matplotlib code that plots the C-alpha trace (Angstrom):
import matplotlib.pyplot as plt

x = [-72.5, -72.4, -71.8, -68.3, -69.4, -71.5, -72.9, -74.2, -74.4, -70.8, -69.4, -68.5, -66.9, -65.1, -64.6, -61.8, -61.4, -64.7, -64.1, -63.5, -60.5, -61.2, -64.9, -66.4, -68.4, -70.4, -72.5, -74.1, -73.0, -73.9, -74.9, -71.7, -71.1, -68.2, -66.6, -64.2, -62.4, -59.5, -57.0, -55.1, -52.3, -54.9, -54.6, -57.8, -58.8, -61.4, -63.1, -65.6, -68.1, -70.0, -71.4, -75.1, -76.3, -74.3, -75.3, -79.0, -78.8, -76.8, -78.9, -82.1, -80.7, -80.2, -76.7, -76.3, -76.7, -73.9, -71.2, -73.3, -74.2, -70.5, -69.5, -72.2, -71.3, -67.6, -68.5, -70.7, -67.9, -65.4, -67.7, -68.1, -64.3, -63.9]
y = [201.2, 203.2, 201.6, 202.4, 203.5, 206.6, 207.3, 210.6, 212.6, 213.6, 210.1, 207.4, 208.2, 205.5, 205.4, 202.7, 203.5, 201.6, 198.7, 195.3, 193.6, 191.0, 191.9, 192.7, 195.9, 197.1, 199.9, 200.8, 204.0, 205.0, 201.5, 200.0, 197.9, 199.1, 196.4, 197.4, 195.5, 196.2, 193.5, 192.3, 194.9, 197.7, 198.2, 199.1, 197.0, 198.5, 196.9, 198.2, 195.9, 197.0, 193.6, 194.4, 191.0, 191.3, 195.0, 194.1, 191.1, 192.8, 196.0, 194.0, 191.7, 191.9, 192.5, 188.9, 187.7, 189.6, 187.0, 184.2, 186.1, 186.8, 183.2, 181.8, 184.2, 183.3, 179.6, 180.1, 182.0, 179.3, 176.7, 178.8, 178.9, 175.1]
z = [88.8, 85.6, 82.3, 81.1, 77.6, 76.9, 73.5, 72.2, 69.0, 69.3, 69.6, 72.1, 75.5, 77.4, 81.1, 81.5, 85.2, 85.9, 83.5, 84.9, 83.3, 80.6, 80.4, 77.0, 76.8, 73.7, 72.3, 69.0, 67.3, 63.8, 62.6, 64.0, 67.1, 69.2, 71.3, 74.1, 76.8, 79.2, 79.4, 82.5, 81.8, 81.7, 77.9, 76.1, 73.1, 70.8, 67.8, 65.4, 63.6, 60.5, 59.5, 59.1, 60.3, 63.5, 64.1, 63.7, 66.0, 68.7, 68.6, 69.2, 71.9, 75.6, 77.0, 78.0, 74.5, 72.9, 73.6, 72.3, 69.2, 68.5, 69.1, 66.9, 64.1, 64.4, 64.2, 61.2, 59.4, 60.2, 58.7, 55.5, 55.0, 55.3]

ax = plt.figure().add_subplot(projection="3d")
ax.plot(x, y, z, "-o")
ax.set_aspect("equal")
plt.show()
């Protein structure tokens, strides 16, 4: 199966028809992480992350690590705010 996100010099192209609902997809484009998922109502949700630490960690990780990287970052930020 193809990956539902294609990146080239012109931008990011999404293929929602091959996305599984509630699964997080990502790509790196111009030093940003693009996160995309299709919810149970088939609405696309897209997020752009510019935080350098996250971009560097996700860029150098395997696909399986992305969720754990995001979760640990969120937890770390929560602790900073307490």
